[in-house]
C-alpha positions, 0 to 999 in steps of 0.5 A: 775119205776119198772112194779110192782110199775106202776101196783100197782098205777095204781090199787090203782087210778083205784079203787080211781076213781071206789069209787069216782062215784057220784050217777048221774055218775053211773045213767049216766052211767049205772053202775050195780056195783063196786068192790074194790080190794086190792093188798097186798103182791102180793096177790089180795083180795076183799075189797068191791062191791056195786050193784046199782038200776037204779037211782044209789042208792046203793041197796047192799054193801058187806064187805070183810075181809083183806083176802077177806072172806065175812064179812058183807052185808048191803041192803037198801031200798029207798023212791021216794025222794032218801032218805034210809029208810030201811038197813038190815045188815047180817054176813058172814053166811048171818044171819041177824043182825041188821036192821034200819028204817029211818024216815024224815020229809017234807024237806027231814031231817032224824028225826028218826033212829030205830035200831033192832037186827037180831029177830026184837027187838028194841035196840034203836032209834036216834031222830034228831032235826034240825036249822031252816037253816036245820043244825043238831042240836042234836041227841038224843039216847034213849034205848029199854025201852025209858031212854035217853042214850045219847044227842050229840048236834052240834053247828056251827060258821059262818062268 
């Protein structure tokens, strides 16, 4: 096998391993951040960087375009149960473009997702319903005026 191909395969394998780390492994190994890069046509460029808190939760994700330039940054906040409660997205100029606020029921199921634009204006809201087994049953999307724009239903078949 050619040395360049060996290096490429090693790089791909190590990148896959860094992405495959679970929250438990991140916390156990005290991982602060992971970066994935692509080696394409002899050029290495960043693809994604994730930063974690002491609990292994992703608190920031940075995505890069194919040339390695900053594309978007997402920042996350969590509740005591480890559920994402807030997600903010920023563009390459670090201007906030979107914010999502999540609400959960006492079972930890996401019940509402409020989507706001960069100025804080409501764009839409997603409402979630679950079966008695805790499986997602419905996702209803409502626009800023309160008009239902989409209802997605989920059905399951069991053995």
